[in-house]
C-alpha angles and dihedrals in degrees: 000000000000111000121199113236123232127174106250120229113260097257093053091048091053092043094052101035108137089338102140118070104198112235102168091145090067132074138313090027096034093177126178118265097249092049092050093049091049090048093050092050090050094048093046092053093042131093093268097045089116089071093054120100130181131336109246117217134161111253088232089062099047093109090052089049092050091054093050092044092054090064094055123073123225144092131286116322125208114231134193114197121208118216120209104151134043107351097212094046095047094045086053089054089054092052092048091049093051092047094058105027118101100177104040138034130197104220095162138046128194129200140164118242135180103181139045092241090062090054091049093051095048093047091049091052098040113123117239115271096020121117117219128211119198116205111210131177110261091236089060094052098104090051103041107027095070089054092049091052089063095043099069089242134115132239129241127204122201105216100180150336141188096300128056093240090063091069112089118226119259091251091057093049091047092052093046094053093043093048093048091050093049090050095044088238118154117221145181130207131220141195131015096039099109093122129066095225136033109275146146109258143148111290095217138018093254116118094240096038117152117242131230145163111285129194119241125229093222088054094047098047094042090052088049090053090053092051095045094046091050092053093047090051092050093247130132113265106258099231095177091054091047090053091048090051093048090052096045114115097170110106092196087074091069117079114183112189137166093261101038152320125276124193113197101179096114136052091274119040115235119218133193124190122216094265092054092048092048092050092049093051096043099041109024123012099038109173146311130240118234132174087216128053095172096056097061091042093049093050091050087054090051087054090052092242096118 
């Protein structure tokens, strides 16, 4: 699909800078490696490459990635490697990849944990210079997030999947964002954020796919800005306002302008200047993983934002 290109207003550019980590290898897209690598190269060189973040690849497939990457021209790529097997063995694969790769570098790893001892082990084995994101279940946030904040690591929130039960309730997402802000803990999100605003859509790309309520990335990152700004100002995080923002499906409540963003979906409009938005994106709400880059971009075009 050919998408017309418009220069985004400054606040939208800051809001979306490097926001989408491309995860085309993962469901529901589940594309082949060479197709994903070719897609990423095309997106990176395209008019919206500034909104593209890292390429997400399982650590166990880094060699396969290296072979596909060698066939595609371009400069240095940023990689995030997911770990799902033996932590020590897969971190070793990341180190080996970085030592020999000349056109890509894995500067992040991501893994799911359910206990403090798993965090301890991964942090002890983490190679120097590599950021680590720990995915925890939203219901374990109160227990594990304080520990992460002292570990030098980041948090990761799974916001969806290919079944309705994989999407956390609004209350869980609200609490996760608020807790991270209160702890000064940076986070990323992953899965189910293909759409800008909360909506009911098909959960996969299959013709007979079931539908379900999906979180929106404009909702999520605006709520994160509210939480972060409140903490910086020494105020209590407004959980009710965060929840209202996360549930808002009315695009007319978002006002992107050259000098800032205003959300007017509550009794009192909330405004963020460019400096606040930049700080939120660089220091707190870092990115979200999506198996599609085109889908979010196309929908932003349909909303006349891009």
